[in-house]
PDB file with one MODEL, atoms N, CA, C and O in Angstrom:
MODEL        1
ATOM      1  N   UNK A   1     151.096 110.722 -84.224  1.00  0.00           N
ATOM      2  CA  UNK A   1     150.526 111.023 -82.937  1.00  0.00           C
ATOM      3  C   UNK A   1     149.008 110.880 -83.019  1.00  0.00           C
ATOM      4  O   UNK A   1     148.378 111.427 -83.924  1.00  0.00           O
ATOM      5  N   UNK A   2     148.422 110.146 -82.073  1.00  0.00           N
ATOM      6  CA  UNK A   2     146.978 109.956 -82.013  1.00  0.00           C
ATOM      7  C   UNK A   2     146.401 110.884 -80.949  1.00  0.00           C
ATOM      8  O   UNK A   2     146.779 110.817 -79.780  1.00  0.00           O
ATOM      9  N   UNK A   3     145.488 111.742 -81.366  1.00  0.00           N
ATOM     10  CA  UNK A   3     144.913 112.715 -80.432  1.00  0.00           C
ATOM     11  C   UNK A   3     143.607 112.210 -79.839  1.00  0.00           C
ATOM     12  O   UNK A   3     143.363 112.392 -78.647  1.00  0.00           O
ATOM     13  N   UNK A   4     142.760 111.577 -80.654  1.00  0.00           N
ATOM     14  CA  UNK A   4     141.442 111.130 -80.203  1.00  0.00           C
ATOM     15  C   UNK A   4     141.383 109.612 -80.205  1.00  0.00           C
ATOM     16  O   UNK A   4     142.027 108.956 -81.024  1.00  0.00           O
ATOM     17  N   UNK A   5     140.630 109.078 -79.311  1.00  0.00           N
ATOM     18  CA  UNK A   5     140.431 107.645 -79.225  1.00  0.00           C
ATOM     19  C   UNK A   5     138.942 107.342 -79.313  1.00  0.00           C
ATOM     20  O   UNK A   5     138.119 108.141 -78.867  1.00  0.00           O
ATOM     21  N   UNK A   6     138.594 106.212 -79.876  1.00  0.00           N
ATOM     22  CA  UNK A   6     137.194 105.790 -79.931  1.00  0.00           C
ATOM     23  C   UNK A   6     136.741 105.185 -78.613  1.00  0.00           C
ATOM     24  O   UNK A   6     135.546 104.979 -78.404  1.00  0.00           O
ATOM     25  N   UNK A   7     137.679 104.901 -77.725  1.00  0.00           N
ATOM     26  CA  UNK A   7     137.335 104.312 -76.444  1.00  0.00           C
ATOM     27  C   UNK A   7     137.046 105.388 -75.414  1.00  0.00           C
ATOM     28  O   UNK A   7     137.782 106.366 -75.282  1.00  0.00           O
ATOM     29  N   UNK A   8     135.961 105.184 -74.693  1.00  0.00           N
ATOM     30  CA  UNK A   8     135.596 106.100 -73.619  1.00  0.00           C
ATOM     31  C   UNK A   8     135.309 105.252 -72.385  1.00  0.00           C
ATOM     32  O   UNK A   8     134.573 104.268 -72.457  1.00  0.00           O
ATOM     33  N   UNK A   9     135.887 105.634 -71.271  1.00  0.00           N
ATOM     34  CA  UNK A   9     135.602 104.933 -70.024  1.00  0.00           C
ATOM     35  C   UNK A   9     135.179 105.938 -68.971  1.00  0.00           C
ATOM     36  O   UNK A   9     135.680 107.061 -68.918  1.00  0.00           O
ATOM     37  N   UNK A  10     134.255 105.513 -68.143  1.00  0.00           N
ATOM     38  CA  UNK A  10     133.784 106.355 -67.043  1.00  0.00           C
ATOM     39  C   UNK A  10     133.172 105.441 -65.989  1.00  0.00           C
ATOM     40  O   UNK A  10     132.810 104.300 -66.274  1.00  0.00           O
ATOM     41  N   UNK A  11     133.065 105.948 -64.789  1.00  0.00           N
ATOM     42  CA  UNK A  11     132.446 105.153 -63.722  1.00  0.00           C
ATOM     43  C   UNK A  11     131.120 105.764 -63.280  1.00  0.00           C
ATOM     44  O   UNK A  11     130.631 105.462 -62.192  1.00  0.00           O
ATOM     45  N   UNK A  12     130.537 106.619 -64.117  1.00  0.00           N
ATOM     46  CA  UNK A  12     129.250 107.204 -63.771  1.00  0.00           C
ATOM     47  C   UNK A  12     128.442 107.502 -65.029  1.00  0.00           C
ATOM     48  O   UNK A  12     128.974 107.569 -66.137  1.00  0.00           O
ATOM     49  N   UNK A  13     127.140 107.679 -64.821  1.00  0.00           N
ATOM     50  CA  UNK A  13     126.230 108.105 -65.880  1.00  0.00           C
ATOM     51  C   UNK A  13     125.600 109.422 -65.448  1.00  0.00           C
ATOM     52  O   UNK A  13     125.318 109.625 -64.267  1.00  0.00           O
ATOM     53  N   UNK A  14     125.386 110.299 -66.392  1.00  0.00           N
ATOM     54  CA  UNK A  14     124.680 111.544 -66.126  1.00  0.00           C
ATOM     55  C   UNK A  14     123.246 111.359 -66.619  1.00  0.00           C
ATOM     56  O   UNK A  14     123.002 111.239 -67.820  1.00  0.00           O
ATOM     57  N   UNK A  15     122.314 111.339 -65.688  1.00  0.00           N
ATOM     58  CA  UNK A  15     120.910 111.096 -66.015  1.00  0.00           C
ATOM     59  C   UNK A  15     120.180 112.422 -66.157  1.00  0.00           C
ATOM     60  O   UNK A  15     120.151 113.228 -65.227  1.00  0.00           O
ATOM     61  N   UNK A  16     119.595 112.641 -67.323  1.00  0.00           N
ATOM     62  CA  UNK A  16     118.863 113.877 -67.587  1.00  0.00           C
ATOM     63  C   UNK A  16     117.370 113.654 -67.408  1.00  0.00           C
ATOM     64  O   UNK A  16     116.826 112.642 -67.851  1.00  0.00           O
ATOM     65  N   UNK A  17     116.717 114.595 -66.762  1.00  0.00           N
ATOM     66  CA  UNK A  17     115.282 114.534 -66.531  1.00  0.00           C
ATOM     67  C   UNK A  17     114.566 115.671 -67.261  1.00  0.00           C
ATOM     68  O   UNK A  17     113.430 116.010 -66.926  1.00  0.00           O
ATOM     69  N   UNK A  18     115.225 116.252 -68.248  1.00  0.00           N
ATOM     70  CA  UNK A  18     114.671 117.389 -68.988  1.00  0.00           C
ATOM     71  C   UNK A  18     113.374 117.039 -69.721  1.00  0.00           C
ATOM     72  O   UNK A  18     112.472 117.873 -69.804  1.00  0.00           O
ATOM     73  N   UNK A  19     113.269 115.834 -70.246  1.00  0.00           N
ATOM     74  CA  UNK A  19     112.077 115.426 -70.997  1.00  0.00           C
ATOM     75  C   UNK A  19     111.313 114.333 -70.263  1.00  0.00           C
ATOM     76  O   UNK A  19     110.719 113.448 -70.879  1.00  0.00           O
ATOM     77  N   UNK A  20     111.337 114.410 -68.962  1.00  0.00           N
ATOM     78  CA  UNK A  20     110.767 113.367 -68.118  1.00  0.00           C
ATOM     79  C   UNK A  20     109.558 113.915 -67.352  1.00  0.00           C
ATOM     80  O   UNK A  20     109.463 115.114 -67.090  1.00  0.00           O
ATOM     81  N   UNK A  21     108.640 113.012 -67.001  1.00  0.00           N
ATOM     82  CA  UNK A  21     107.478 113.451 -66.225  1.00  0.00           C
ATOM     83  C   UNK A  21     107.841 113.795 -64.787  1.00  0.00           C
ATOM     84  O   UNK A  21     107.065 114.462 -64.103  1.00  0.00           O
ATOM     85  N   UNK A  22     109.008 113.353 -64.314  1.00  0.00           N
ATOM     86  CA  UNK A  22     109.475 113.652 -62.963  1.00  0.00           C
ATOM     87  C   UNK A  22     110.732 114.510 -63.022  1.00  0.00           C
ATOM     88  O   UNK A  22     111.517 114.418 -63.966  1.00  0.00           O
ATOM     89  N   UNK A  23     110.909 115.331 -62.017  1.00  0.00           N
ATOM     90  CA  UNK A  23     112.134 116.132 -61.928  1.00  0.00           C
ATOM     91  C   UNK A  23     113.255 115.300 -61.308  1.00  0.00           C
ATOM     92  O   UNK A  23     113.001 114.292 -60.648  1.00  0.00           O
ATOM     93  N   UNK A  24     114.477 115.727 -61.523  1.00  0.00           N
ATOM     94  CA  UNK A  24     115.628 115.059 -60.914  1.00  0.00           C
ATOM     95  C   UNK A  24     115.504 115.079 -59.395  1.00  0.00           C
ATOM     96  O   UNK A  24     115.842 114.097 -58.733  1.00  0.00           O
ATOM     97  N   UNK A  25     115.029 116.174 -58.846  1.00  0.00           N
ATOM     98  CA  UNK A  25     114.882 116.294 -57.395  1.00  0.00           C
ATOM     99  C   UNK A  25     113.871 115.278 -56.858  1.00  0.00           C
ATOM    100  O   UNK A  25     114.097 114.673 -55.809  1.00  0.00           O
ATOM    101  N   UNK A  26     112.763 115.089 -57.568  1.00  0.00           N
ATOM    102  CA  UNK A  26     111.754 114.115 -57.163  1.00  0.00           C
ATOM    103  C   UNK A  26     112.352 112.704 -57.144  1.00  0.00           C
ATOM    104  O   UNK A  26     112.184 111.968 -56.172  1.00  0.00           O
ATOM    105  N   UNK A  27     113.041 112.335 -58.210  1.00  0.00           N
ATOM    106  CA  UNK A  27     113.643 111.003 -58.313  1.00  0.00           C
ATOM    107  C   UNK A  27     114.732 110.837 -57.257  1.00  0.00           C
ATOM    108  O   UNK A  27     114.844 109.780 -56.635  1.00  0.00           O
ATOM    109  N   UNK A  28     115.533 111.881 -57.056  1.00  0.00           N
ATOM    110  CA  UNK A  28     116.587 111.864 -56.036  1.00  0.00           C
ATOM    111  C   UNK A  28     115.998 111.519 -54.664  1.00  0.00           C
ATOM    112  O   UNK A  28     116.512 110.652 -53.958  1.00  0.00           O
ATOM    113  N   UNK A  29     114.917 112.208 -54.300  1.00  0.00           N
ATOM    114  CA  UNK A  29     114.287 111.980 -52.988  1.00  0.00           C
ATOM    115  C   UNK A  29     113.669 110.591 -52.881  1.00  0.00           C
ATOM    116  O   UNK A  29     113.772 109.950 -51.835  1.00  0.00           O
ATOM    117  N   UNK A  30     113.028 110.116 -53.948  1.00  0.00           N
ATOM    118  CA  UNK A  30     112.436 108.772 -53.935  1.00  0.00           C
ATOM    119  C   UNK A  30     113.524 107.710 -53.777  1.00  0.00           C
ATOM    120  O   UNK A  30     113.380 106.780 -52.984  1.00  0.00           O
ATOM    121  N   UNK A  31     114.614 107.854 -54.537  1.00  0.00           N
ATOM    122  CA  UNK A  31     115.704 106.881 -54.434  1.00  0.00           C
ATOM    123  C   UNK A  31     116.346 106.932 -53.054  1.00  0.00           C
ATOM    124  O   UNK A  31     116.666 105.893 -52.476  1.00  0.00           O
ATOM    125  N   UNK A  32     116.533 108.132 -52.529  1.00  0.00           N
ATOM    126  CA  UNK A  32     117.140 108.282 -51.209  1.00  0.00           C
ATOM    127  C   UNK A  32     116.292 107.589 -50.137  1.00  0.00           C
ATOM    128  O   UNK A  32     116.834 107.005 -49.199  1.00  0.00           O
ATOM    129  N   UNK A  33     114.971 107.656 -50.276  1.00  0.00           N
ATOM    130  CA  UNK A  33     114.094 106.996 -49.304  1.00  0.00           C
ATOM    131  C   UNK A  33     114.213 105.474 -49.379  1.00  0.00           C
ATOM    132  O   UNK A  33     113.832 104.777 -48.439  1.00  0.00           O
ATOM    133  N   UNK A  34     114.739 104.954 -50.488  1.00  0.00           N
ATOM    134  CA  UNK A  34     114.961 103.520 -50.659  1.00  0.00           C
ATOM    135  C   UNK A  34     116.410 103.131 -50.356  1.00  0.00           C
ATOM    136  O   UNK A  34     116.813 101.989 -50.576  1.00  0.00           O
ATOM    137  N   UNK A  35     117.188 104.095 -49.848  1.00  0.00           N
ATOM    138  CA  UNK A  35     118.571 103.810 -49.482  1.00  0.00           C
ATOM    139  C   UNK A  35     119.556 103.911 -50.636  1.00  0.00           C
ATOM    140  O   UNK A  35     120.686 103.436 -50.522  1.00  0.00           O
ATOM    141  N   UNK A  36     119.150 104.518 -51.739  1.00  0.00           N
ATOM    142  CA  UNK A  36     120.021 104.675 -52.902  1.00  0.00           C
ATOM    143  C   UNK A  36     120.363 106.154 -53.027  1.00  0.00           C
ATOM    144  O   UNK A  36     119.476 107.001 -53.137  1.00  0.00           O
ATOM    145  N   UNK A  37     121.643 106.452 -53.008  1.00  0.00           N
ATOM    146  CA  UNK A  37     122.073 107.850 -53.020  1.00  0.00           C
ATOM    147  C   UNK A  37     122.795 108.158 -54.322  1.00  0.00           C
ATOM    148  O   UNK A  37     123.832 107.570 -54.630  1.00  0.00           O
ATOM    149  N   UNK A  38     122.232 109.084 -55.076  1.00  0.00           N
ATOM    150  CA  UNK A  38     122.867 109.607 -56.271  1.00  0.00           C
ATOM    151  C   UNK A  38     123.361 111.005 -55.942  1.00  0.00           C
ATOM    152  O   UNK A  38     122.996 111.566 -54.908  1.00  0.00           O
ATOM    153  N   UNK A  39     124.164 111.555 -56.785  1.00  0.00           N
ATOM    154  CA  UNK A  39     124.665 112.910 -56.560  1.00  0.00           C
ATOM    155  C   UNK A  39     123.852 113.891 -57.397  1.00  0.00           C
ATOM    156  O   UNK A  39     123.723 113.729 -58.610  1.00  0.00           O
ATOM    157  N   UNK A  40     123.312 114.901 -56.743  1.00  0.00           N
ATOM    158  CA  UNK A  40     122.641 115.976 -57.464  1.00  0.00           C
ATOM    159  C   UNK A  40     123.702 116.824 -58.149  1.00  0.00           C
ATOM    160  O   UNK A  40     124.773 117.059 -57.589  1.00  0.00           O
ATOM    161  N   UNK A  41     123.407 117.280 -59.354  1.00  0.00           N
ATOM    162  CA  UNK A  41     124.379 118.101 -60.081  1.00  0.00           C
ATOM    163  C   UNK A  41     124.099 119.594 -59.935  1.00  0.00           C
ATOM    164  O   UNK A  41     124.849 120.418 -60.458  1.00  0.00           O
ATOM    165  N   UNK A  42     123.025 119.947 -59.228  1.00  0.00           N
ATOM    166  CA  UNK A  42     122.675 121.363 -59.108  1.00  0.00           C
ATOM    167  C   UNK A  42     123.663 122.142 -58.257  1.00  0.00           C
ATOM    168  O   UNK A  42     124.123 123.206 -58.670  1.00  0.00           O
ATOM    169  N   UNK A  43     123.996 121.637 -57.082  1.00  0.00           N
ATOM    170  CA  UNK A  43     124.838 122.402 -56.165  1.00  0.00           C
ATOM    171  C   UNK A  43     126.305 122.406 -56.587  1.00  0.00           C
ATOM    172  O   UNK A  43     126.885 123.474 -56.783  1.00  0.00           O
ATOM    173  N   UNK A  44     126.899 121.252 -56.726  1.00  0.00           N
ATOM    174  CA  UNK A  44     128.324 121.192 -57.006  1.00  0.00           C
ATOM    175  C   UNK A  44     128.714 121.539 -58.434  1.00  0.00           C
ATOM    176  O   UNK A  44     129.788 122.089 -58.676  1.00  0.00           O
ATOM    177  N   UNK A  45     127.829 121.211 -59.387  1.00  0.00           N
ATOM    178  CA  UNK A  45     128.172 121.396 -60.801  1.00  0.00           C
ATOM    179  C   UNK A  45     127.364 122.492 -61.484  1.00  0.00           C
ATOM    180  O   UNK A  45     127.676 122.890 -62.607  1.00  0.00           O
ATOM    181  N   UNK A  46     126.323 122.983 -60.808  1.00  0.00           N
ATOM    182  CA  UNK A  46     125.430 123.997 -61.362  1.00  0.00           C
ATOM    183  C   UNK A  46     124.783 123.527 -62.670  1.00  0.00           C
ATOM    184  O   UNK A  46     124.615 124.307 -63.608  1.00  0.00           O
ATOM    185  N   UNK A  47     124.424 122.241 -62.717  1.00  0.00           N
ATOM    186  CA  UNK A  47     123.738 121.657 -63.868  1.00  0.00           C
ATOM    187  C   UNK A  47     122.345 121.263 -63.395  1.00  0.00           C
ATOM    188  O   UNK A  47     122.204 120.416 -62.512  1.00  0.00           O
ATOM    189  N   UNK A  48     121.340 121.856 -63.963  1.00  0.00           N
ATOM    190  CA  UNK A  48     119.969 121.676 -63.484  1.00  0.00           C
ATOM    191  C   UNK A  48     119.310 120.414 -64.046  1.00  0.00           C
ATOM    192  O   UNK A  48     119.544 120.024 -65.189  1.00  0.00           O
ATOM    193  N   UNK A  49     118.481 119.790 -63.210  1.00  0.00           N
ATOM    194  CA  UNK A  49     117.614 118.669 -63.554  1.00  0.00           C
ATOM    195  C   UNK A  49     118.360 117.433 -64.060  1.00  0.00           C
ATOM    196  O   UNK A  49     117.902 116.747 -64.974  1.00  0.00           O
ATOM    197  N   UNK A  50     119.508 117.164 -63.454  1.00  0.00           N
ATOM    198  CA  UNK A  50     120.305 115.982 -63.783  1.00  0.00           C
ATOM    199  C   UNK A  50     120.740 115.310 -62.478  1.00  0.00           C
ATOM    200  O   UNK A  50     120.802 115.944 -61.424  1.00  0.00           O
ATOM    201  N   UNK A  51     121.036 114.023 -62.574  1.00  0.00           N
ATOM    202  CA  UNK A  51     121.607 113.278 -61.458  1.00  0.00           C
ATOM    203  C   UNK A  51     122.815 112.511 -61.947  1.00  0.00           C
ATOM    204  O   UNK A  51     122.850 112.056 -63.091  1.00  0.00           O
ATOM    205  N   UNK A  52     123.795 112.369 -61.091  1.00  0.00           N
ATOM    206  CA  UNK A  52     124.988 111.591 -61.399  1.00  0.00           C
ATOM    207  C   UNK A  52     124.876 110.241 -60.698  1.00  0.00           C
ATOM    208  O   UNK A  52     124.776 110.168 -59.473  1.00  0.00           O
ATOM    209  N   UNK A  53     124.893 109.169 -61.501  1.00  0.00           N
ATOM    210  CA  UNK A  53     124.792 107.806 -60.999  1.00  0.00           C
ATOM    211  C   UNK A  53     126.144 107.132 -61.132  1.00  0.00           C
ATOM    212  O   UNK A  53     126.619 106.903 -62.245  1.00  0.00           O
ATOM    213  N   UNK A  54     126.769 106.811 -60.005  1.00  0.00           N
ATOM    214  CA  UNK A  54     128.039 106.092 -60.020  1.00  0.00           C
ATOM    215  C   UNK A  54     127.752 104.612 -60.243  1.00  0.00           C
ATOM    216  O   UNK A  54     126.866 104.039 -59.610  1.00  0.00           O
ATOM    217  N   UNK A  55     128.508 104.002 -61.145  1.00  0.00           N
ATOM    218  CA  UNK A  55     128.356 102.581 -61.426  1.00  0.00           C
ATOM    219  C   UNK A  55     128.869 101.809 -60.214  1.00  0.00           C
ATOM    220  O   UNK A  55     129.982 102.036 -59.741  1.00  0.00           O
ATOM    221  N   UNK A  56     128.042 100.899 -59.726  1.00  0.00           N
ATOM    222  CA  UNK A  56     128.401 100.136 -58.536  1.00  0.00           C
ATOM    223  C   UNK A  56     128.611  98.671 -58.844  1.00  0.00           C
ATOM    224  O   UNK A  56     128.894  98.288 -59.980  1.00  0.00           O
ATOM    225  N   UNK A  57     128.471  97.869 -57.826  1.00  0.00           N
ATOM    226  CA  UNK A  57     128.582  96.421 -57.979  1.00  0.00           C
ATOM    227  C   UNK A  57     127.318  95.900 -58.671  1.00  0.00           C
ATOM    228  O   UNK A  57     126.351  96.639 -58.853  1.00  0.00           O
ATOM    229  N   UNK A  58     127.339  94.644 -59.045  1.00  0.00           N
ATOM    230  CA  UNK A  58     126.164  94.037 -59.672  1.00  0.00           C
ATOM    231  C   UNK A  58     124.945  94.134 -58.755  1.00  0.00           C
ATOM    232  O   UNK A  58     123.851  94.465 -59.211  1.00  0.00           O
ATOM    233  N   UNK A  59     125.126  93.849 -57.480  1.00  0.00           N
ATOM    234  CA  UNK A  59     124.021  93.909 -56.510  1.00  0.00           C
ATOM    235  C   UNK A  59     123.499  95.345 -56.394  1.00  0.00           C
ATOM    236  O   UNK A  59     122.288  95.564 -56.387  1.00  0.00           O
ATOM    237  N   UNK A  60     124.400  96.315 -56.303  1.00  0.00           N
ATOM    238  CA  UNK A  60     123.989  97.716 -56.203  1.00  0.00           C
ATOM    239  C   UNK A  60     123.251  98.165 -57.463  1.00  0.00           C
ATOM    240  O   UNK A  60     122.240  98.862 -57.379  1.00  0.00           O
ATOM    241  N   UNK A  61     123.757  97.764 -58.629  1.00  0.00           N
ATOM    242  CA  UNK A  61     123.117  98.143 -59.891  1.00  0.00           C
ATOM    243  C   UNK A  61     121.727  97.530 -60.007  1.00  0.00           C
ATOM    244  O   UNK A  61     120.796  98.187 -60.473  1.00  0.00           O
ATOM    245  N   UNK A  62     121.580  96.279 -59.588  1.00  0.00           N
ATOM    246  CA  UNK A  62     120.267  95.631 -59.620  1.00  0.00           C
ATOM    247  C   UNK A  62     119.289  96.307 -58.665  1.00  0.00           C
ATOM    248  O   UNK A  62     118.108  96.443 -58.982  1.00  0.00           O
ATOM    249  N   UNK A  63     119.771  96.729 -57.502  1.00  0.00           N
ATOM    250  CA  UNK A  63     118.928  97.445 -56.540  1.00  0.00           C
ATOM    251  C   UNK A  63     118.458  98.771 -57.142  1.00  0.00           C
ATOM    252  O   UNK A  63     117.297  99.148 -56.990  1.00  0.00           O
ATOM    253  N   UNK A  64     119.361  99.473 -57.825  1.00  0.00           N
ATOM    254  CA  UNK A  64     119.005 100.737 -58.479  1.00  0.00           C
ATOM    255  C   UNK A  64     117.959 100.503 -59.567  1.00  0.00           C
ATOM    256  O   UNK A  64     116.972 101.234 -59.646  1.00  0.00           O
ATOM    257  N   UNK A  65     118.171  99.490 -60.402  1.00  0.00           N
ATOM    258  CA  UNK A  65     117.244  99.216 -61.502  1.00  0.00           C
ATOM    259  C   UNK A  65     115.852  98.895 -60.963  1.00  0.00           C
ATOM    260  O   UNK A  65     114.854  99.367 -61.507  1.00  0.00           O
ATOM    261  N   UNK A  66     115.780  98.100 -59.902  1.00  0.00           N
ATOM    262  CA  UNK A  66     114.477  97.785 -59.310  1.00  0.00           C
ATOM    263  C   UNK A  66     113.814  99.045 -58.761  1.00  0.00           C
ATOM    264  O   UNK A  66     112.623  99.269 -58.976  1.00  0.00           O
ATOM    265  N   UNK A  67     114.582  99.862 -58.056  1.00  0.00           N
ATOM    266  CA  UNK A  67     114.020 101.073 -57.447  1.00  0.00           C
ATOM    267  C   UNK A  67     113.546 102.058 -58.506  1.00  0.00           C
ATOM    268  O   UNK A  67     112.464 102.628 -58.369  1.00  0.00           O
ATOM    269  N   UNK A  68     114.321 102.269 -59.545  1.00  0.00           N
ATOM    270  CA  UNK A  68     113.944 103.247 -60.573  1.00  0.00           C
ATOM    271  C   UNK A  68     112.744 102.731 -61.365  1.00  0.00           C
ATOM    272  O   UNK A  68     111.895 103.514 -61.792  1.00  0.00           O
ATOM    273  N   UNK A  69     112.676 101.419 -61.559  1.00  0.00           N
ATOM    274  CA  UNK A  69     111.515 100.813 -62.236  1.00  0.00           C
ATOM    275  C   UNK A  69     110.261 101.017 -61.400  1.00  0.00           C
ATOM    276  O   UNK A  69     109.202 101.341 -61.937  1.00  0.00           O
ATOM    277  N   UNK A  70     110.370 100.832 -60.097  1.00  0.00           N
ATOM    278  CA  UNK A  70     109.224 101.048 -59.207  1.00  0.00           C
ATOM    279  C   UNK A  70     108.744 102.493 -59.257  1.00  0.00           C
ATOM    280  O   UNK A  70     107.540 102.746 -59.227  1.00  0.00           O
ATOM    281  N   UNK A  71     109.654 103.423 -59.333  1.00  0.00           N
ATOM    282  CA  UNK A  71     109.304 104.844 -59.367  1.00  0.00           C
ATOM    283  C   UNK A  71     108.540 105.174 -60.651  1.00  0.00           C
ATOM    284  O   UNK A  71     107.551 105.906 -60.613  1.00  0.00           O
ATOM    285  N   UNK A  72     108.987 104.645 -61.768  1.00  0.00           N
ATOM    286  CA  UNK A  72     108.381 105.002 -63.046  1.00  0.00           C
ATOM    287  C   UNK A  72     107.178 104.137 -63.413  1.00  0.00           C
ATOM    288  O   UNK A  72     106.506 104.402 -64.409  1.00  0.00           O
ATOM    289  N   UNK A  73     106.904 103.108 -62.617  1.00  0.00           N
ATOM    290  CA  UNK A  73     105.701 102.284 -62.880  1.00  0.00           C
ATOM    291  C   UNK A  73     104.595 102.693 -61.994  1.00  0.00           C
ATOM    292  O   UNK A  73     103.507 102.123 -62.061  1.00  0.00           O
TER     293      UNK A  73
ENDMDL
END
C-alpha cells in the first residue's frame, strides 16, 4: 500500500507577503484596480498577509505577471 506520493497537483498558489515591502492587502487592491482579482485569505481562511492566486489561462497568467511586475518595479 502506498500512502504518500511525490506528485502534487493544485490549481492555485498561496502568495506570502510576510517578508515583502508591500502587504497582501496593498497588492490585492493594486491588482484589483487592474482588473485582476485574487482571493484574500484573511476573511475566509483566517490566514494573515497572504493571497490565493488561482492558475488561469495563458493570457490571464501573462496579465497577472505584467501587473505584479509593474507593482514591484
